[in-house]
Every structure is written in structure tokens, then in C-alpha cells.
C-alpha positions as CSV (number, residue, x, y, z in Angstrom):
1,M,118.1,88.1,97.0
2,T,115.6,86.1,95.0
3,A,112.8,88.6,95.9
4,I,114.9,91.4,94.3
5,V,115.5,89.4,91.2
6,A,111.8,88.5,90.9
7,Q,110.9,92.2,91.4
8,A,113.3,93.2,88.7
9,W,111.7,90.6,86.3
10,A,108.3,92.0,87.2
11,S,109.5,95.5,86.3
12,L,111.0,94.3,83.0
13,Y,107.8,92.5,82.0
14,G,105.7,95.5,83.1
15,F,103.2,93.2,85.0
16,T,101.9,91.5,81.9
17,S,100.3,88.1,81.8
18,I,103.6,86.8,83.2
19,N,102.6,88.5,86.4
20,F,100.5,85.5,87.4
21,A,103.4,83.1,86.9
22,H,105.7,85.5,88.7
23,L,103.5,85.4,91.8
24,I,103.5,81.6,91.7
25,I,107.3,81.6,91.4
26,V,107.7,84.0,94.2
27,G,105.4,82.0,96.4
28,L,107.4,78.8,95.7
29,T,110.7,80.5,96.4
30,F,109.4,81.8,99.7
31,C,108.1,78.3,100.6
32,V,111.5,76.7,99.7
33,N,113.4,79.5,101.6
């Protein structure tokens, strides 16, 4: 579920500079999950 939300955020931001932080967040979520 979090992966879908993260992907939605990535689509909204259009893979800007936020993309790096997004990858880190996704990595942390997968580690926690």
C-alpha cells in the first residue's frame, strides 16, 4: 500500500529533486515493513 502511495507522489512531483528523498523514503519503508 505504501509503495502505491510513494509511486503516486513520484508521479505528482514528476521525478524532480524530490526523487532522491523519495527513493530514501521507499527504502526505509521497505526496511520497516
